[in-house]
ChimeraX commands (.cxc) that place a marker at each C-alpha (Angstrom):
marker #1 position 47.77,17.22,-249.91 radius 0.5
marker #1 position 50.22,18.54,-252.52 radius 0.5
marker #1 position 53.07,16.03,-252.95 radius 0.5
marker #1 position 54.57,19.05,-255.64 radius 0.5
marker #1 position 58.44,19.02,-256.26 radius 0.5
marker #1 position 58.58,22.82,-256.58 radius 0.5
marker #1 position 57.25,22.69,-253.23 radius 0.5
marker #1 position 60.68,20.62,-251.47 radius 0.5
marker #1 position 61.54,21.16,-248.52 radius 0.5
marker #1 position 64.39,19.22,-246.41 radius 0.5
marker #1 position 63.77,18.35,-243.17 radius 0.5
marker #1 position 65.23,21.15,-241.09 radius 0.5
marker #1 position 63.16,23.84,-243.31 radius 0.5
marker #1 position 60.06,21.51,-242.78 radius 0.5
marker #1 position 60.98,21.56,-238.73 radius 0.5
marker #1 position 61.16,25.72,-239.13 radius 0.5
marker #1 position 58.26,26.26,-241.20 radius 0.5
marker #1 position 55.99,23.86,-239.20 radius 0.5
marker #1 position 57.38,24.73,-235.94 radius 0.5
marker #1 position 56.38,28.79,-236.66 radius 0.5
marker #1 position 52.48,27.56,-237.84 radius 0.5
marker #1 position 51.73,24.88,-234.97 radius 0.5
marker #1 position 52.87,28.55,-233.02 radius 0.5
marker #1 position 50.26,30.20,-234.97 radius 0.5
marker #1 position 47.92,27.70,-234.74 radius 0.5
marker #1 position 48.11,27.20,-231.15 radius 0.5
marker #1 position 47.15,31.23,-230.90 radius 0.5
marker #1 position 44.53,31.25,-233.65 radius 0.5
marker #1 position 42.55,28.60,-231.88 radius 0.5
marker #1 position 42.70,30.90,-228.33 radius 0.5
marker #1 position 41.95,33.75,-229.89 radius 0.5
marker #1 position 38.95,31.90,-231.36 radius 0.5
marker #1 position 37.96,30.34,-228.09 radius 0.5
marker #1 position 38.09,33.80,-226.41 radius 0.5
marker #1 position 36.05,34.95,-229.32 radius 0.5
marker #1 position 33.33,32.40,-228.93 radius 0.5
marker #1 position 33.33,31.92,-225.86 radius 0.5
marker #1 position 34.93,34.79,-224.23 radius 0.5
marker #1 position 38.09,34.92,-221.32 radius 0.5
marker #1 position 37.42,33.79,-217.57 radius 0.5
marker #1 position 38.57,36.01,-215.17 radius 0.5
marker #1 position 40.90,34.10,-212.39 radius 0.5
marker #1 position 41.31,35.48,-208.75 radius 0.5
marker #1 position 44.84,36.41,-209.08 radius 0.5
marker #1 position 44.29,36.80,-213.02 radius 0.5
marker #1 position 42.06,40.06,-214.54 radius 0.5
marker #1 position 42.10,40.63,-217.74 radius 0.5
marker #1 position 41.72,43.93,-219.18 radius 0.5
marker #1 position 40.87,45.28,-222.69 radius 0.5
marker #1 position 38.14,42.81,-223.19 radius 0.5
marker #1 position 37.26,41.94,-226.97 radius 0.5
marker #1 position 33.49,42.98,-227.46 radius 0.5
marker #1 position 31.05,40.56,-228.67 radius 0.5
marker #1 position 29.91,43.15,-231.46 radius 0.5
marker #1 position 34.20,43.00,-231.99 radius 0.5
marker #1 position 34.32,39.18,-232.35 radius 0.5
marker #1 position 31.78,39.09,-235.23 radius 0.5
marker #1 position 34.18,41.26,-236.79 radius 0.5
marker #1 position 37.13,39.43,-236.04 radius 0.5
marker #1 position 35.62,35.80,-236.69 radius 0.5
marker #1 position 35.74,35.83,-240.28 radius 0.5
marker #1 position 39.52,37.03,-240.43 radius 0.5
marker #1 position 40.52,34.54,-238.08 radius 0.5
marker #1 position 38.32,31.94,-240.00 radius 0.5
marker #1 position 40.77,33.46,-243.00 radius 0.5
marker #1 position 43.75,32.58,-241.40 radius 0.5
marker #1 position 42.92,29.48,-240.09 radius 0.5
marker #1 position 41.95,28.56,-243.39 radius 0.5
marker #1 position 45.19,29.76,-245.01 radius 0.5
marker #1 position 47.46,28.16,-242.22 radius 0.5
marker #1 position 46.11,24.75,-243.21 radius 0.5
marker #1 position 46.57,25.13,-247.09 radius 0.5
marker #1 position 50.25,26.45,-246.79 radius 0.5
marker #1 position 50.95,22.97,-244.49 radius 0.5
marker #1 position 49.09,20.95,-246.90 radius 0.5
marker #1 position 50.48,22.81,-249.94 radius 0.5
marker #1 position 54.13,21.63,-248.22 radius 0.5
marker #1 position 52.65,18.50,-246.99 radius 0.5
marker #1 position 53.98,19.08,-243.13 radius 0.5
marker #1 position 53.96,16.60,-241.05 radius 0.5
marker #1 position 51.19,17.30,-238.32 radius 0.5
marker #1 position 52.78,16.63,-234.70 radius 0.5
marker #1 position 51.32,15.30,-231.98 radius 0.5
marker #1 position 50.77,16.54,-228.21 radius 0.5
marker #1 position 49.70,14.65,-225.54 radius 0.5
marker #1 position 46.66,16.73,-223.45 radius 0.5
marker #1 position 47.49,14.31,-220.25 radius 0.5
marker #1 position 51.37,14.85,-220.42 radius 0.5
marker #1 position 51.26,18.75,-220.59 radius 0.5
marker #1 position 48.61,18.93,-218.00 radius 0.5
marker #1 position 50.62,16.88,-215.80 radius 0.5
marker #1 position 53.31,18.35,-216.63 radius 0.5
marker #1 position 52.63,21.93,-215.92 radius 0.5
marker #1 position 50.77,20.82,-213.10 radius 0.5
marker #1 position 53.69,18.82,-211.85 radius 0.5
marker #1 position 56.09,22.34,-212.13 radius 0.5
marker #1 position 53.50,24.15,-210.17 radius 0.5
marker #1 position 53.88,21.67,-207.32 radius 0.5
marker #1 position 57.55,22.86,-207.65 radius 0.5
marker #1 position 56.40,26.09,-207.12 radius 0.5
marker #1 position 54.09,25.66,-204.57 radius 0.5
marker #1 position 56.90,24.03,-202.69 radius 0.5
marker #1 position 58.67,27.33,-203.02 radius 0.5
marker #1 position 56.93,29.16,-201.52 radius 0.5
marker #1 position 57.00,27.34,-198.25 radius 0.5
marker #1 position 58.41,29.56,-195.67 radius 0.5
marker #1 position 61.37,26.78,-195.02 radius 0.5
marker #1 position 61.48,26.87,-199.13 radius 0.5
marker #1 position 62.72,29.68,-201.38 radius 0.5
marker #1 position 60.24,31.79,-199.65 radius 0.5
marker #1 position 63.20,32.15,-196.88 radius 0.5
marker #1 position 65.08,34.39,-198.95 radius 0.5
marker #1 position 63.26,37.26,-199.15 radius 0.5
marker #1 position 63.13,37.88,-195.57 radius 0.5
marker #1 position 61.46,36.81,-192.24 radius 0.5
marker #1 position 57.84,36.17,-191.82 radius 0.5
marker #1 position 55.58,36.71,-189.25 radius 0.5
marker #1 position 55.37,33.39,-186.80 radius 0.5
marker #1 position 51.53,33.27,-187.92 radius 0.5
marker #1 position 51.80,33.85,-191.78 radius 0.5
marker #1 position 54.68,31.22,-191.49 radius 0.5
marker #1 position 52.14,29.13,-190.12 radius 0.5
marker #1 position 49.31,29.67,-192.29 radius 0.5
marker #1 position 51.41,29.44,-195.41 radius 0.5
marker #1 position 52.42,26.15,-194.19 radius 0.5
marker #1 position 49.14,24.76,-193.39 radius 0.5
marker #1 position 47.17,26.40,-196.14 radius 0.5
marker #1 position 50.27,25.93,-199.27 radius 0.5
marker #1 position 50.40,22.14,-197.79 radius 0.5
marker #1 position 46.71,21.50,-198.41 radius 0.5
marker #1 position 46.66,23.47,-201.87 radius 0.5
marker #1 position 49.76,21.04,-202.92 radius 0.5
marker #1 position 47.34,17.66,-202.21 radius 0.5
marker #1 position 44.99,19.17,-203.86 radius 0.5
marker #1 position 47.21,19.33,-206.76 radius 0.5
marker #1 position 48.58,16.29,-205.99 radius 0.5
marker #1 position 45.50,14.85,-206.07 radius 0.5
marker #1 position 44.57,16.35,-209.72 radius 0.5
marker #1 position 47.62,15.09,-210.89 radius 0.5
marker #1 position 47.23,11.24,-209.42 radius 0.5
marker #1 position 43.69,11.44,-210.83 radius 0.5
marker #1 position 45.43,12.80,-214.59 radius 0.5
marker #1 position 48.05,10.01,-214.03 radius 0.5
marker #1 position 45.17,7.29,-213.68 radius 0.5
marker #1 position 43.34,6.94,-217.06 radius 0.5
marker #1 position 39.69,5.09,-217.33 radius 0.5
marker #1 position 39.69,2.37,-218.16 radius 0.5
marker #1 position 38.74,1.99,-222.02 radius 0.5
marker #1 position 40.48,4.83,-222.69 radius 0.5
marker #1 position 43.19,5.59,-224.94 radius 0.5
marker link #1:1,2 radius 0.2
marker link #1:2,3 radius 0.2
marker link #1:3,4 radius 0.2
marker link #1:4,5 radius 0.2
marker link #1:5,6 radius 0.2
marker link #1:6,7 radius 0.2
marker link #1:7,8 radius 0.2
marker link #1:8,9 radius 0.2
marker link #1:9,10 radius 0.2
marker link #1:10,11 radius 0.2
marker link #1:11,12 radius 0.2
marker link #1:12,13 radius 0.2
marker link #1:13,14 radius 0.2
marker link #1:14,15 radius 0.2
marker link #1:15,16 radius 0.2
marker link #1:16,17 radius 0.2
marker link #1:17,18 radius 0.2
marker link #1:18,19 radius 0.2
marker link #1:19,20 radius 0.2
marker link #1:20,21 radius 0.2
marker link #1:21,22 radius 0.2
marker link #1:22,23 radius 0.2
marker link #1:23,24 radius 0.2
marker link #1:24,25 radius 0.2
marker link #1:25,26 radius 0.2
marker link #1:26,27 radius 0.2
marker link #1:27,28 radius 0.2
marker link #1:28,29 radius 0.2
marker link #1:29,30 radius 0.2
marker link #1:30,31 radius 0.2
marker link #1:31,32 radius 0.2
marker link #1:32,33 radius 0.2
marker link #1:33,34 radius 0.2
marker link #1:34,35 radius 0.2
marker link #1:35,36 radius 0.2
marker link #1:36,37 radius 0.2
marker link #1:37,38 radius 0.2
marker link #1:38,39 radius 0.2
marker link #1:39,40 radius 0.2
marker link #1:40,41 radius 0.2
marker link #1:41,42 radius 0.2
marker link #1:42,43 radius 0.2
marker link #1:43,44 radius 0.2
marker link #1:44,45 radius 0.2
marker link #1:45,46 radius 0.2
marker link #1:46,47 radius 0.2
marker link #1:47,48 radius 0.2
marker link #1:48,49 radius 0.2
marker link #1:49,50 radius 0.2
marker link #1:50,51 radius 0.2
marker link #1:51,52 radius 0.2
marker link #1:52,53 radius 0.2
marker link #1:53,54 radius 0.2
marker link #1:54,55 radius 0.2
marker link #1:55,56 radius 0.2
marker link #1:56,57 radius 0.2
marker link #1:57,58 radius 0.2
marker link #1:58,59 radius 0.2
marker link #1:59,60 radius 0.2
marker link #1:60,61 radius 0.2
marker link #1:61,62 radius 0.2
marker link #1:62,63 radius 0.2
marker link #1:63,64 radius 0.2
marker link #1:64,65 radius 0.2
marker link #1:65,66 radius 0.2
marker link #1:66,67 radius 0.2
marker link #1:67,68 radius 0.2
marker link #1:68,69 radius 0.2
marker link #1:69,70 radius 0.2
marker link #1:70,71 radius 0.2
marker link #1:71,72 radius 0.2
marker link #1:72,73 radius 0.2
marker link #1:73,74 radius 0.2
marker link #1:74,75 radius 0.2
marker link #1:75,76 radius 0.2
marker link #1:76,77 radius 0.2
marker link #1:77,78 radius 0.2
marker link #1:78,79 radius 0.2
marker link #1:79,80 radius 0.2
marker link #1:80,81 radius 0.2
marker link #1:81,82 radius 0.2
marker link #1:82,83 radius 0.2
marker link #1:83,84 radius 0.2
marker link #1:84,85 radius 0.2
marker link #1:85,86 radius 0.2
marker link #1:86,87 radius 0.2
marker link #1:87,88 radius 0.2
marker link #1:88,89 radius 0.2
marker link #1:89,90 radius 0.2
marker link #1:90,91 radius 0.2
marker link #1:91,92 radius 0.2
marker link #1:92,93 radius 0.2
marker link #1:93,94 radius 0.2
marker link #1:94,95 radius 0.2
marker link #1:95,96 radius 0.2
marker link #1:96,97 radius 0.2
marker link #1:97,98 radius 0.2
marker link #1:98,99 radius 0.2
marker link #1:99,100 radius 0.2
marker link #1:100,101 radius 0.2
marker link #1:101,102 radius 0.2
marker link #1:102,103 radius 0.2
marker link #1:103,104 radius 0.2
marker link #1:104,105 radius 0.2
marker link #1:105,106 radius 0.2
marker link #1:106,107 radius 0.2
marker link #1:107,108 radius 0.2
marker link #1:108,109 radius 0.2
marker link #1:109,110 radius 0.2
marker link #1:110,111 radius 0.2
marker link #1:111,112 radius 0.2
marker link #1:112,113 radius 0.2
marker link #1:113,114 radius 0.2
marker link #1:114,115 radius 0.2
marker link #1:115,116 radius 0.2
marker link #1:116,117 radius 0.2
marker link #1:117,118 radius 0.2
marker link #1:118,119 radius 0.2
marker link #1:119,120 radius 0.2
marker link #1:120,121 radius 0.2
marker link #1:121,122 radius 0.2
marker link #1:122,123 radius 0.2
marker link #1:123,124 radius 0.2
marker link #1:124,125 radius 0.2
marker link #1:125,126 radius 0.2
marker link #1:126,127 radius 0.2
marker link #1:127,128 radius 0.2
marker link #1:128,129 radius 0.2
marker link #1:129,130 radius 0.2
marker link #1:130,131 radius 0.2
marker link #1:131,132 radius 0.2
marker link #1:132,133 radius 0.2
marker link #1:133,134 radius 0.2
marker link #1:134,135 radius 0.2
marker link #1:135,136 radius 0.2
marker link #1:136,137 radius 0.2
marker link #1:137,138 radius 0.2
marker link #1:138,139 radius 0.2
marker link #1:139,140 radius 0.2
marker link #1:140,141 radius 0.2
marker link #1:141,142 radius 0.2
marker link #1:142,143 radius 0.2
marker link #1:143,144 radius 0.2
marker link #1:144,145 radius 0.2
marker link #1:145,146 radius 0.2
marker link #1:146,147 radius 0.2
marker link #1:147,148 radius 0.2
marker link #1:148,149 radius 0.2
marker link #1:149,150 radius 0.2
view
């Protein structure tokens, strides 16, 4: 890392630049993953306008150049690396998802969307509860680190 005083930043400047570069770094990593592995279609999300493998070969050099330049700026400005817990990020997201599932129950916020047919209400009560139980199981498993894990 270069600690050249010509590149001195105060703490707010350093935080602002680091935040912008961190977001860009995440987007570049997501693009690289999509280029190298493709995008997995979901049941409720259909990704359109895919990037063809032939186009990926054209984009990867530009992507690597952008990643290199980002790292160079971070090094030249001696920007500190932040840390982000993968486990806690997924736990927080799944906890929020569980809240959103609760709101999809007939007695939740869905009640404000109009009257549900009794069969639909019974179905949602039953199936949303099962889905939430599966999500809660995943949350519980993520909360317990395996022995020897850091």
